[in-house]
N, C-alpha and C positions, 0 to 999 in steps of 0.2 A: 516432413517440415511443417505442412498445413494441417490444421486440426479438423478440417472438414473439406468435402469436395466443393461445396458453395464457396468457401473462401478461396480455394484453389483456382476455381473458374473465374472469379472476379479479378484476381491477380493476373490471370492468363490473358485476359482481355486487354490488359495493360503492359503485356510482355514482361510481367514481374514474377512469374511462377517458377522461380529458380533463385538460389542463393546469390549468385554474383549480380544478376540484374538488379535484385533488390538492394544489394550492398552498394552498388554504384548510383542507385536512384538518389536524386537530390531531395532532401527533406529540410524543413525549416527548423533549425535547432531553437529550443526555448532559450538557451544560453550556450555559450562556448563549451564544447566537450571537456570533461574534467580529464586532466593528465596526471596519472599516478599508477602505481603498481607496475611501472615499466611501460605503460601503454595508455590508451585513452578509451573513454566511454561517454556517450552522449545520448540525448533523447529529443525527438522532434515529432512533427505532426505530419500526416499523410491523409488525403482525402481522395478516395477512389470512387467512381461512378460506373455501374454497369448493369444492364437490363433494369433500368429505372430503380436500381438499389444504390443508396448512398452508404459508404463505409468509411466511418471516420476513425482514424487509427493514431495510436501512439507507437512510434517505432523507436527502438533503442538499439544502438549499435555500440559495439566494443572491438578494440583490437589489442591484443597482447594485455588483456587486463583481467587477470585472474587471481585466485586466492589459493594458497596451499591448504589441503585437507589431508586427512588420515589415509584417504584412498589415493589422493594425488599430492604426495608430499614434495615432489621435486618441481614438477612442471606446473602444478596447480590445475584448477578448472575455471572456466569463465564464471565471473559472478552472476551473470544472467542465466546460467544453468540452474542455479538454486532457486532464483525467482520463479523460473518456469515451472519447476517442480512444486513449488509452494502454490502458485496459482492454480495449477490443475488439481492439487490436493484440497484446496479449499473449495473449488467448484464441486468436487465429489462430496464434500461434507456440508454443502448448502450454505457457506459463508460467502457473502458478496465480495467480489474483488474483480478487477479488470479481466475480461474474458479473452483468453488467448486465442490469436488468430493463427500465428505460426511461430516457430522456434527452429533455428538452425545454427550449426557450427561448420566452419569450413576455413581452410587455409586459403588466403588471398595474398598473392605476391610473397609467399614464404612467411606470412604472418598469421598467427591464429585469430580468427575473427568469429564473433557471434551476433546473431540478430534475434531480437524478441520483438514481436508485433502484438498488440492488444487493442480491443475495441475501446474507443473513447468512452468514458463514463459520462454520456450525455445528460445535461441538465443537472449534473452533481456540482457541488462547490465544496472546496476545502473548509473545514470546520474553523480554522483560524479566521478566514474571511467573513463567515457568518457571524461569529461571536463578536468580531470587532465591529461590524455593521450594526449589530443589535446593540452593542454598548454605546456606539456613537449616536445613534438615532432614538434609542429608548422606544423603539416602535413596536416591540411585542409584549405580550402579557407574561406573567409569571407562569401561567399554565402552559403557555407555547414553550417558554424556555425549559421548564420541568419535562415536557414531553420529549424535547430534543435531548436533554440529558439522559433520560431514561432509555431512549432509543439507542444512544451511543453506548451507554453502559451495558445494555443487554447484548448488544453486538459485540462488543469487546469481550464479554463473558463467554459467548458462543465461540469466538475466534480462540480464546485460551483453552476452552474445553476439547478442541482439536489435539491439544498438546503442544501448541506452537507459542513461543514468545516472539514478539515481533522485533524487539530490540531497537526500535526507533519511532516509538508510539508517540509521535507529536500530532498536534492538530492538523498540520498540513498533510499529514498522511491519512487522515480520516476524511472521506468524502461523504456528503450528505445531499440528498435529493428531497424536495418538498419539505424543507425544515421547518416551516411555519405550520404545517398541517398534520401529515402523516410521514415523519421522517424515515427515509430509507438510507441505511448506512453501508459504506464499502470501505475496504482498506487497501493502500497502495504501498509501493516501495517495500517489497518483501524480501529483497536479496540478502538482508542481514538476518532474517528470522531463523530461528532454530527450535528444534524440539527439545522439551525439558519435561522430565517425569514429575516434577514437583509443582503442583498447582499453585502452592504458596509462592514460589519464585516467580512464576509467570506473572501472577498478580502484582507481586512486589516490584518486579523490574518495570513492567510497562506502565503501571498506575503511577510510579514515581516519576517517569519520564514525561507522561502526560500532565501531571500535575505542575511540574516545573516548567513546561512550556505553554500552559493554558493561562495567557496573560490577562484575559478579560473575565475570568471566573471569580465570583465573590467567595467568601469563605463558606457560606451557606450552600452555594452551588457545589463546591467541592465535596462538602459532607453529604449532600444529597446524592451526588453521583456515586460516592463510595457505597452509600447504603443501597442505591439501585443495582450497583455491580453485584453485591453479594445477597440481593434479594431479601433485605431484612429491614425492620423499622427502627431497630436499636442496635447500638455497639455493644456486643458481648466482649468480655475480656480478652479473648484471643484476637478479636477484631480490632480493639483499641491498641493492642500491642503491635499489630500489622500496620495499623494507621500511623503510629508513631514512627516505625521504621520507614514507611514510605516517606513521611514528611522530613525525616532526617535525610534520606537519599536526595529528596528533591531539593534540599538546600545546598547540596554539593555543586561546586562550579568547576 
């Protein structure tokens, strides 16, 4: 269940080193749990202190909340299982994402339950909050803005080179630390991500979603981001065609 002995020891000092104690532990929900798929799913925060170590956590819990897959066509599998697999995969491939602390599945009162706990991305902020603040205050230079766009574009390119499509690539799912100086980028909410062999499709799908939801980007920002993603200074004919397809998909509602 725990990804390291260190994590287990910290939880043990709070009598939380087992599935059921952690399941029944009160956490502060960010919002009311989402009820669908015949069950519910929610996320909250937990802060543990042990041996002068502070551990800030996001804890996700779900009950009877699964999706059918080819390997599990009838009962389905917990949606957090896929996210757990994606997070560990990205860690192995050097792509920044929340660090998994523990993952477990167990029946509680005859209901299938799952828990996924990750370390909080301390000092990171969602990209939508950053761009909105910059748009409102006009407090950053063109160079700072372009540095941020470059960092996000290159991080997303690295993400795609693992073979994954995020499938919910919105600004709120891109977290950034030190945005005004040397941006560090991480990706969250990976439960809908999928592997795809076509690099064209990965770029097309996720860039269209990001372009549609990036409310405070100018037209020149979008073009600059696109060029940085493909690491080029000019739009070739194939890139122009791809750009048109992305814009067309972005316009869909």
